[in-house]
N, C-alpha and C positions, 0 to 999 in steps of 0.2 A: 504493499502501500505508499503510495509517494505521501510525503510528509508538507502538510501545506505551508509549514513556516517554521521562523526560527523556536518562534512561542511553541509551538507545539510538540517540536524536537525538546525544547528544554523542559517541558510538562514530563516528557515522557521518559527525559533522563533520570529527571531526581524522583520518579515511580521508580523505575527500578532497580534503582544501584544503589536504595539507603533500603532493606525488607526488612519488618520488622518483626520482634517476637523475642522470647527469652533465649536467652546466648547459652546453647546448649550445645553446640559444636566444633569441633577445631578440627583444621586439615593443615597438610603442609605440601608445598610444590618444592620440592630439591635438585638444584644443576648443580653439575661438576663439570667440569671442560675434561677433557680425555687424551689422554698420551700413551705412546709407546712404553713400555716398562724399558724396555736397554735403552731409550733414548729420549726424552721428554721436548726436545728440540726439534723430530724430527716430526715435519705436518701430520695431520690426518687427512687422509682421503676419504670422500665417500663412498667405495669401495669396502674398504676396511672399517668404517661401522653397518654397513651390509650386509656382510659377510659375517659379523659378530652379532650381530639384533637378529640375524635370520628373522625370522616369522613375527617378530614384534617391532622391529621395524616401523615405525610412522610413513605415510604417504607419501607427504615431502622429502621424503630418502629415499625410497623403496617401493615408486606410485602405485604397483601389485599388489601389495603387502598385503596379509591378511590383519597385522596389527595387532596383535592378540596379545591381551594385558598381562600383566605379569602376576607371579602365583596367589597373592596378598589383593588383589585387583587393581594397583597401579598401572595406570599409562603408562606409556616410554615414547617420550616426544625426544626429537633432535634440532636445536637451534642453529642461528643460522652458520655461526665457524666450527660447527661439531660438538656443541656442549650436548650433554646429555640431561633431560629432564626426566622425573617423574612422579605423578601426580596420582597418590591414594586417594580412596574417597575418605569423606571427611568422618569423624568420627565422634559418639557422646562423650564414649569412654576413652581420656587418655591414654590408659595404660594398654587400650587395645589398640588404637592409633601407634603406641611405640613399640609392641608385636610387629604389627601388620608392615610396617615401614621398616625396619629391618630386616624382616622376611625379605621382601623388595628388594633391598637394598644387598642381598645376599645373591640375591637370584639373577639382579643385574652385574655382579662382579661375575660371577660365576662363566655371565654368556660373556664377558668383554676376556674373561682369562687365557682362554684357548690360542688365542690368536697374539696374547702377550698386550693386550690393552688395559689400561689401570686408570681409577677415578684420579682426578686432579684434588690439591687438598686446600686449598687457594681459591678465593673470589675473585681473582685474576687470572691468569696466562702466565705465569712464569716467566716463559722459555720463549713461547714465537708470538711474530708479530702479526695483527687480526687478516685473517684474512678470510674470505665467504665460502664456503665451500657446500650449500645446497642453492643451484639452480631455480628459485620461486619466484614467480612474480611477487609477492609483497615483500620479501626479503628485498628485491633487488630496487624495488620502489622506495624502500625506506630507506637503503643504505644511500641512494642517491640524495636523496632527500635534508637526510641529516648530514652525508659528506658537503654539503653546500655551508652546512652553518660550521663545520671545523671538523678535525680529528676523533671528537669523545663520540662521536656516535656509532663510525663501525667498531670501536674499540668496545663500545658496550656489547652491543649486537654479535661479534666474533670472539670478544676477550676475557667474557666476564661471566660467574658464574655466582647466583644467589640463593639463598635460602627463604622462602615467602612461609609466611604462617598465616591462615587463613583465621581469623574469626568472627561469630557473629556479628551484626551491628549493633542488635540488641533491642529491646522495648523503646518505642516512640521518646519516651520521656528522657531515655538514657543515652540515645543513640549519636547524640553530640558529643555527651561529657566521654564517650568511648572516642568517638572521631580525636578530639579533641586529646587525651591522653595518648593514644597511639601516637600522634606528632608531636608530642610533650616529650612522652622516651628515649623518640628517635636516637638525637645524637646520643646521650650516651649509650644507648645501644650499638648504633655503629663503632662507636670507638672499643666498647666491649669484646665486640666477638668482630675487629677488622682484623685482617691478616691478607690482605692485598697489597705489600709496600710494591711488589716486584711485578712487571709489564714486559713483556716483549726482551725477556734480557740484562732490564735496566733496575737500577733505584729509580723510584719517582719522586722518593720523597714525600710518599702521602701514606697512612699508616693504609687507607684503603683506598686504593687508586680506581676500585670500582664502583663506590658511591660518585666519587671526583667524575668521571664517564657520564654514568648516568645522570648526575644533576647538571651536568654541562653538553648532553646530546640537544636537547631541545627547549631550551629555556624562554619565558619562564613554567612552561608546562610539566616539565617534568622536575620542577623546584616543589617544596613545602607550600601547599594555601596559606591563605589567608584564614584563619580561624574564629573571624567574628560571624554570627550571623548562622542561618540553617544550611546545615552542612549541604545539603542536598542541593540546595537550591545554587550556592555556590560553587559545587562541584560543576551544577550541569550546562551554569554561564560560563565555567574555565572551559567547558569540552566543546562549548559554540565556537571559541574563541581560538582554537585551539588548530593548528594548518592537518588537512587533509593529506595523510601520507599516501594513503591508499586508493586511488578509484579503479575498483575493479568493473573488470570489462572482460568480453570476448578478445582473444589473441593474449602476446605474450607481455605486453606492457602495462602498466598499471599506474603508471606514475602518474601523480597528480600534476595542475597547474599551480604553477609557485604560488603562494601569496594566497591560495582559496583556506578558506577556514569554514566550518562546517555549518556555522549560523547563516555564513553568506550563502553555500549550498541548499541550503535549506530554506531561501527567499527566494529562488532562482538564477542564482548567477551562473548556472550553466544553462540554465532554459529547462533540462528535463531534469527535475527536482527527485531527489535523493529518497529512498525506501527505510523505512526502520528496520532493512537489515544492513541497510549499509549502515546505520547509524551504529546500529549494537557492531558494527566492524570498524568503523573510525573509535570506539569505547576500548577497544581491544589493541590500537593504537599507540595508548598515553600509559606511558612510566612516569606515573609520580611517585615517591617514596612510600605511597598508604593507599589501592585501588579499590575506590567502592563498586564492589559485582552483585550486588544484593549481599553481601558479606561485605566486610572488611579487609583487604589481602594487604601482610604488610612487607612492601619491597626491598627495603632497606638497610636488612644484615647479608652480609660475605657469605659465601659459599662457607660451608665446614667442613672438616676430614671424614668423611662416613662413616667412626666411632663417634664422633662430638658432636651431632647432629641433636641429637636430643637436649642440650643447655640450652639453648635460645628460644629451642619451642618450651620448654618447661617452666621459662623464666618468665618470657611475654605470654601464655597461659595464665599464669601462677597472676601475674599482677594484673591481668583482666578478667578475673575471677568474679568478682561480687562489686559493687558498686563502692562500698567503702572502699577497699583496697586499689580499684578504678582514679579516687577522687587523690589518695592519699601516694600513687604512683607521680600523678599530678606535680602534687607536691613537690614531692622530692626531688622531682628533675625542672621542675619549673626555671632554677636560676641558667643552666644550658638547655634552654628549649628554644635559641634561636642560633646553635652555634653546630653548625652544618659541615659546614664547610672547616670549624677550626677543632672536629671530630673526624672529618674522615681525613684533614692534613695530621695531626699530632697525635690523636687515640688519647688513649687516658691520658696524653705528656699534655693534657690541657687542665689546667687546675678544677676547672668549672664542672667540665665534662668529669672529671674524677670523680669531685666530689657528690656529680651527680648520680653516675654509676654505683657508686659505693652504699648508697641510698635506697636504691633499686634493690638491690644483690639482698642487702640486709632485709627489705620487705620483702620481695618476691621468693624467697630461698623461707621466712615463715609464713607464710601463703603457700608456698608447695605441699608443704603436707597436710593440705585438706584435700588435694590433688588426687587422684582415683590412682595409683604408683606407689611401690611399696617403700619403704621404708631406706632400704639401702641404695633406691637409686636416687632418691630426694640426698641424701647423706653424700655420695658420691657426686651430684651436678653441685650440691653446696660448697664442695672441701675447693672441686673444679675453679667455680667463679670468684670463691674468697681468694684461693690463692692468686688470680688473674691481678683484684682488686691491691691485696697486698705487696706484689709484686713493684705494682708502680707509684702504690706510695712510700713500700722503704728506697726507691730511686730517688723520688723527688727530696726524700728527707735527707737525703744522702749528697744531694746534689748541692 
């Protein structure tokens, strides 16, 4: 159905992107770079992944693939630069999520191993320059649009990997507080889990070169939004002002006219108006720190080693577990709420960010005991997070 106007498009976005209800579910999307075990600097080719992933490969890599789910239900996808991603079904039980994701990580690792391929351990490819290996119209249009703005877009698309945590938006009266909290704690959690200092064989000088690349890909849409007002309407307005990156059509080219925003398209700039399907697709090309998709998709965390992915998921889930903890987390992180760039560059060496991260770790680890995970897991995660904080605190005091 064609969209009649920008106003109609905004109303649609505000309606679908924040679906209200009790916050019960938690989900994750885990990305990793992929490397040859004997030489991580050697490029990954499409044939390498086609051979290793077999029937689990997505159609973007192998067009006639059956694209089977992994044993515990995760969909397996491949990013433009050959990164792999698993997206398990969301769960109401955190313990069930942990178990199912670990099983699918093991299954993915087993698929890669016979071809001597291994998962990376960092949020950016420390060894190779950005190189797109998927010849897909969407990715070609995206890369060209981002390259016109600078090198960050290709780095983001082809050389980075994130750990994404997906949480319910919450009841209507609590959704704004949850949205605000997820952004307010962002800089502290960026720094706490930053591990992507090296990119393409060099030291970037940034604790999280991945976050730097993402923020610089297509500003201001890839940066944090203003948090005043109703978040649904704020997001809808931002989506209208965002450039159209892909214009789906028959043929190999999906390139959009430079400078075309979706709001202008909806108001008739191209003559033929977009459909609501075009609008859904447009929303999938926006990459803010937190993306509302009916649920809230937290996108600002660096990918972690496969045996450490639980730590950020448990911490963030615990911080968002109930309204009182959400409010306390917002208060604990308030001093560092706007320090996205210092957090990405200096990590926990930035004093306000370290203070915020320390408060969030203390708060989150206490709240973690109320999740349905065993005490040994809570103790293990608490110990690991506290050691991160203590290590940086000791360095600051000894400097």
